[in-house]
C-alpha atoms as an extended CHARMM CRD file, in Angstrom:
* protein
*
       115  EXT
         1         1  UNK       CA              0.0000000000        0.0000000000        0.0000000000  PROA      1               0.0000000000
         2         2  UNK       CA              2.7580000000        2.4230000000        0.8930000000  PROA      2               0.0000000000
         3         3  UNK       CA              5.1740000000        1.6250000000       -1.9210000000  PROA      3               0.0000000000
         4         4  UNK       CA              2.6490000000        1.1690000000       -4.7420000000  PROA      4               0.0000000000
         5         5  UNK       CA             -0.6010000000        2.8560000000       -3.7060000000  PROA      5               0.0000000000
         6         6  UNK       CA             -2.2100000000        2.9640000000       -7.1480000000  PROA      6               0.0000000000
         7         7  UNK       CA             -1.5670000000       -0.7130000000       -7.8080000000  PROA      7               0.0000000000
         8         8  UNK       CA             -2.7250000000       -1.5540000000       -4.2910000000  PROA      8               0.0000000000
         9         9  UNK       CA             -6.0050000000        0.3070000000       -4.7990000000  PROA      9               0.0000000000
        10        10  UNK       CA             -6.5280000000       -1.4250000000       -8.1470000000  PROA      10              0.0000000000
        11        11  UNK       CA             -5.8980000000       -4.7810000000       -6.5050000000  PROA      11              0.0000000000
        12        12  UNK       CA             -8.3920000000       -3.9590000000       -3.7350000000  PROA      12              0.0000000000
        13        13  UNK       CA            -10.9860000000       -3.0490000000       -6.3520000000  PROA      13              0.0000000000
        14        14  UNK       CA            -10.3490000000       -6.2820000000       -8.2520000000  PROA      14              0.0000000000
        15        15  UNK       CA            -10.4610000000       -8.2950000000       -5.0240000000  PROA      15              0.0000000000
        16        16  UNK       CA            -13.7630000000       -6.6810000000       -4.1310000000  PROA      16              0.0000000000
        17        17  UNK       CA            -15.2060000000       -7.5340000000       -7.5440000000  PROA      17              0.0000000000
        18        18  UNK       CA            -14.0310000000      -11.1220000000       -7.1600000000  PROA      18              0.0000000000
        19        19  UNK       CA            -15.7220000000      -11.3900000000       -3.7680000000  PROA      19              0.0000000000
        20        20  UNK       CA            -18.9070000000       -9.7580000000       -5.0700000000  PROA      20              0.0000000000
        21        21  UNK       CA            -19.1950000000      -12.2840000000       -7.9130000000  PROA      21              0.0000000000
        22        22  UNK       CA            -17.8220000000      -15.2970000000       -6.0270000000  PROA      22              0.0000000000
        23        23  UNK       CA            -19.9920000000      -18.3950000000       -6.2220000000  PROA      23              0.0000000000
        24        24  UNK       CA            -18.1720000000      -20.3200000000       -3.4820000000  PROA      24              0.0000000000
        25        25  UNK       CA            -18.3130000000      -19.6350000000        0.2000000000  PROA      25              0.0000000000
        26        26  UNK       CA            -20.9430000000      -17.8070000000        2.1720000000  PROA      26              0.0000000000
        27        27  UNK       CA            -22.6120000000      -15.0960000000        0.0570000000  PROA      27              0.0000000000
        28        28  UNK       CA            -23.0160000000      -12.7650000000        3.0360000000  PROA      28              0.0000000000
        29        29  UNK       CA            -19.3310000000      -13.1250000000        3.9600000000  PROA      29              0.0000000000
        30        30  UNK       CA            -18.3180000000      -12.5190000000        0.3560000000  PROA      30              0.0000000000
        31        31  UNK       CA            -20.3260000000       -9.2950000000        0.1960000000  PROA      31              0.0000000000
        32        32  UNK       CA            -18.8680000000       -8.0740000000        3.4970000000  PROA      32              0.0000000000
        33        33  UNK       CA            -15.3710000000       -8.7350000000        2.1610000000  PROA      33              0.0000000000
        34        34  UNK       CA            -16.2520000000       -6.9030000000       -1.0620000000  PROA      34              0.0000000000
        35        35  UNK       CA            -17.5310000000       -3.8600000000        0.8160000000  PROA      35              0.0000000000
        36        36  UNK       CA            -14.4050000000       -3.7610000000        2.9810000000  PROA      36              0.0000000000
        37        37  UNK       CA            -12.1090000000       -3.9910000000       -0.0540000000  PROA      37              0.0000000000
        38        38  UNK       CA            -14.0080000000       -1.2600000000       -1.9490000000  PROA      38              0.0000000000
        39        39  UNK       CA            -13.7710000000        0.9970000000        1.1050000000  PROA      39              0.0000000000
        40        40  UNK       CA            -10.0410000000        0.3750000000        1.3410000000  PROA      40              0.0000000000
        41        41  UNK       CA             -9.6020000000        1.1570000000       -2.3510000000  PROA      41              0.0000000000
        42        42  UNK       CA            -11.4040000000        4.4710000000       -1.7960000000  PROA      42              0.0000000000
        43        43  UNK       CA             -8.8360000000        5.4430000000        0.8370000000  PROA      43              0.0000000000
        44        44  UNK       CA             -6.2420000000        5.6500000000       -1.9520000000  PROA      44              0.0000000000
        45        45  UNK       CA             -8.3690000000        6.2600000000       -5.0580000000  PROA      45              0.0000000000
        46        46  UNK       CA             -9.7300000000        9.6000000000       -3.9440000000  PROA      46              0.0000000000
        47        47  UNK       CA            -11.9850000000       11.8160000000       -5.9820000000  PROA      47              0.0000000000
        48        48  UNK       CA             -9.2980000000       14.4870000000       -6.0860000000  PROA      48              0.0000000000
        49        49  UNK       CA             -6.4320000000       12.2820000000       -7.2400000000  PROA      49              0.0000000000
        50        50  UNK       CA             -8.2080000000        9.6010000000       -9.3120000000  PROA      50              0.0000000000
        51        51  UNK       CA            -11.7500000000       10.7940000000      -10.0690000000  PROA      51              0.0000000000
        52        52  UNK       CA            -12.6700000000        8.1490000000      -12.6440000000  PROA      52              0.0000000000
        53        53  UNK       CA            -11.3900000000        5.2600000000      -10.5190000000  PROA      53              0.0000000000
        54        54  UNK       CA            -13.1290000000        6.8040000000       -7.5220000000  PROA      54              0.0000000000
        55        55  UNK       CA            -16.4410000000        6.9990000000       -9.3910000000  PROA      55              0.0000000000
        56        56  UNK       CA            -16.1190000000        3.4110000000      -10.6160000000  PROA      56              0.0000000000
        57        57  UNK       CA            -15.4230000000        2.2080000000       -7.0910000000  PROA      57              0.0000000000
        58        58  UNK       CA            -18.3430000000        4.2270000000       -5.7070000000  PROA      58              0.0000000000
        59        59  UNK       CA            -20.6640000000        2.6160000000       -8.2610000000  PROA      59              0.0000000000
        60        60  UNK       CA            -19.3370000000       -0.8360000000       -7.4140000000  PROA      60              0.0000000000
        61        61  UNK       CA            -19.6660000000       -0.1480000000       -3.6910000000  PROA      61              0.0000000000
        62        62  UNK       CA            -23.2620000000        0.8640000000       -4.3320000000  PROA      62              0.0000000000
        63        63  UNK       CA            -23.8640000000       -2.4670000000       -6.0510000000  PROA      63              0.0000000000
        64        64  UNK       CA            -22.3870000000       -4.3350000000       -3.0950000000  PROA      64              0.0000000000
        65        65  UNK       CA            -24.5660000000       -2.4070000000       -0.6410000000  PROA      65              0.0000000000
        66        66  UNK       CA            -27.6360000000       -3.0190000000       -2.8170000000  PROA      66              0.0000000000
        67        67  UNK       CA            -27.0220000000       -6.7600000000       -2.6040000000  PROA      67              0.0000000000
        68        68  UNK       CA            -25.8400000000       -6.8050000000        1.0200000000  PROA      68              0.0000000000
        69        69  UNK       CA            -27.4410000000       -9.5180000000        3.1300000000  PROA      69              0.0000000000
        70        70  UNK       CA            -26.2620000000       -8.4190000000        6.5670000000  PROA      70              0.0000000000
        71        71  UNK       CA            -27.2890000000       -5.2770000000        8.3490000000  PROA      71              0.0000000000
        72        72  UNK       CA            -30.4380000000       -3.2480000000        8.0300000000  PROA      72              0.0000000000
        73        73  UNK       CA            -31.9070000000       -3.4170000000        4.5150000000  PROA      73              0.0000000000
        74        74  UNK       CA            -33.0450000000        0.2130000000        4.5640000000  PROA      74              0.0000000000
        75        75  UNK       CA            -29.6230000000        1.4210000000        5.7230000000  PROA      75              0.0000000000
        76        76  UNK       CA            -27.8910000000       -0.6970000000        3.0830000000  PROA      76              0.0000000000
        77        77  UNK       CA            -30.0560000000        0.8570000000        0.3770000000  PROA      77              0.0000000000
        78        78  UNK       CA            -29.3560000000        4.3640000000        1.6870000000  PROA      78              0.0000000000
        79        79  UNK       CA            -25.6230000000        3.5910000000        1.5590000000  PROA      79              0.0000000000
        80        80  UNK       CA            -26.0550000000        2.3140000000       -2.0020000000  PROA      80              0.0000000000
        81        81  UNK       CA            -27.9600000000        5.4410000000       -3.0290000000  PROA      81              0.0000000000
        82        82  UNK       CA            -25.2820000000        7.6660000000       -1.5040000000  PROA      82              0.0000000000
        83        83  UNK       CA            -22.5240000000        5.7820000000       -3.3410000000  PROA      83              0.0000000000
        84        84  UNK       CA            -24.3640000000        6.0080000000       -6.6800000000  PROA      84              0.0000000000
        85        85  UNK       CA            -24.9900000000        9.7280000000       -6.1950000000  PROA      85              0.0000000000
        86        86  UNK       CA            -21.3130000000       10.2820000000       -5.4780000000  PROA      86              0.0000000000
        87        87  UNK       CA            -20.3260000000        8.3430000000       -8.6010000000  PROA      87              0.0000000000
        88        88  UNK       CA            -22.6460000000       10.5600000000      -10.6420000000  PROA      88              0.0000000000
        89        89  UNK       CA            -20.7040000000       13.6270000000       -9.5060000000  PROA      89              0.0000000000
        90        90  UNK       CA            -17.9350000000       12.4060000000      -11.8410000000  PROA      90              0.0000000000
        91        91  UNK       CA            -19.9140000000       10.2400000000      -14.2590000000  PROA      91              0.0000000000
        92        92  UNK       CA            -21.7220000000       13.0410000000      -16.0370000000  PROA      92              0.0000000000
        93        93  UNK       CA            -24.0050000000       12.4430000000      -18.9850000000  PROA      93              0.0000000000
        94        94  UNK       CA            -21.7380000000       14.5200000000      -21.2130000000  PROA      94              0.0000000000
        95        95  UNK       CA            -18.3380000000       13.1410000000      -20.2330000000  PROA      95              0.0000000000
        96        96  UNK       CA            -19.1790000000        9.4920000000      -19.4440000000  PROA      96              0.0000000000
        97        97  UNK       CA            -22.5420000000        8.7000000000      -21.0610000000  PROA      97              0.0000000000
        98        98  UNK       CA            -22.3380000000        4.9010000000      -20.7240000000  PROA      98              0.0000000000
        99        99  UNK       CA            -21.1760000000        4.9610000000      -17.1010000000  PROA      99              0.0000000000
       100       100  UNK       CA            -23.7130000000        7.6960000000      -16.3580000000  PROA      100             0.0000000000
       101       101  UNK       CA            -26.5390000000        5.5770000000      -17.7770000000  PROA      101             0.0000000000
       102       102  UNK       CA            -25.4040000000        2.4530000000      -15.9170000000  PROA      102             0.0000000000
       103       103  UNK       CA            -25.1270000000        4.3040000000      -12.6270000000  PROA      103             0.0000000000
       104       104  UNK       CA            -28.4850000000        6.0250000000      -13.1810000000  PROA      104             0.0000000000
       105       105  UNK       CA            -30.0230000000        2.5980000000      -13.7300000000  PROA      105             0.0000000000
       106       106  UNK       CA            -28.4290000000        1.3010000000      -10.5330000000  PROA      106             0.0000000000
       107       107  UNK       CA            -29.6720000000        4.3550000000       -8.6540000000  PROA      107             0.0000000000
       108       108  UNK       CA            -33.1760000000        3.8630000000      -10.0160000000  PROA      108             0.0000000000
       109       109  UNK       CA            -33.1810000000        0.2420000000       -8.8930000000  PROA      109             0.0000000000
       110       110  UNK       CA            -32.0640000000        1.2590000000       -5.4080000000  PROA      110             0.0000000000
       111       111  UNK       CA            -34.8230000000        3.8840000000       -5.2470000000  PROA      111             0.0000000000
       112       112  UNK       CA            -37.3430000000        1.2840000000       -6.3870000000  PROA      112             0.0000000000
       113       113  UNK       CA            -36.2410000000       -1.1070000000       -3.6540000000  PROA      113             0.0000000000
       114       114  UNK       CA            -36.0650000000        1.6350000000       -1.0260000000  PROA      114             0.0000000000
       115       115  UNK       CA            -37.9010000000        0.8030000000        2.1680000000  PROA      115             0.0000000000
């Protein structure tokens, strides 16, 4: 993390994605591990220094919270909504139309499922 922070953050993001899509092991544990890894990646991939990576990780974190099994469902959805909204601060319709549309769709799903 100290010597190669960018590579470390990328690895954390990839690890989180692997946990989020993992078919082995306990699904709830996998999602908790994914959330933790995304949060760690965000400690290095900040909006100021790496805005596109930050937005991607925020969107992915939102997906993990949307699917989270543990914790309060309403709180998980609020965390997902907050992450999607943050991603949309960078993923604008003009600059990143595909990512903007994907994140808008994710946000809409979270609003639909909101308790």
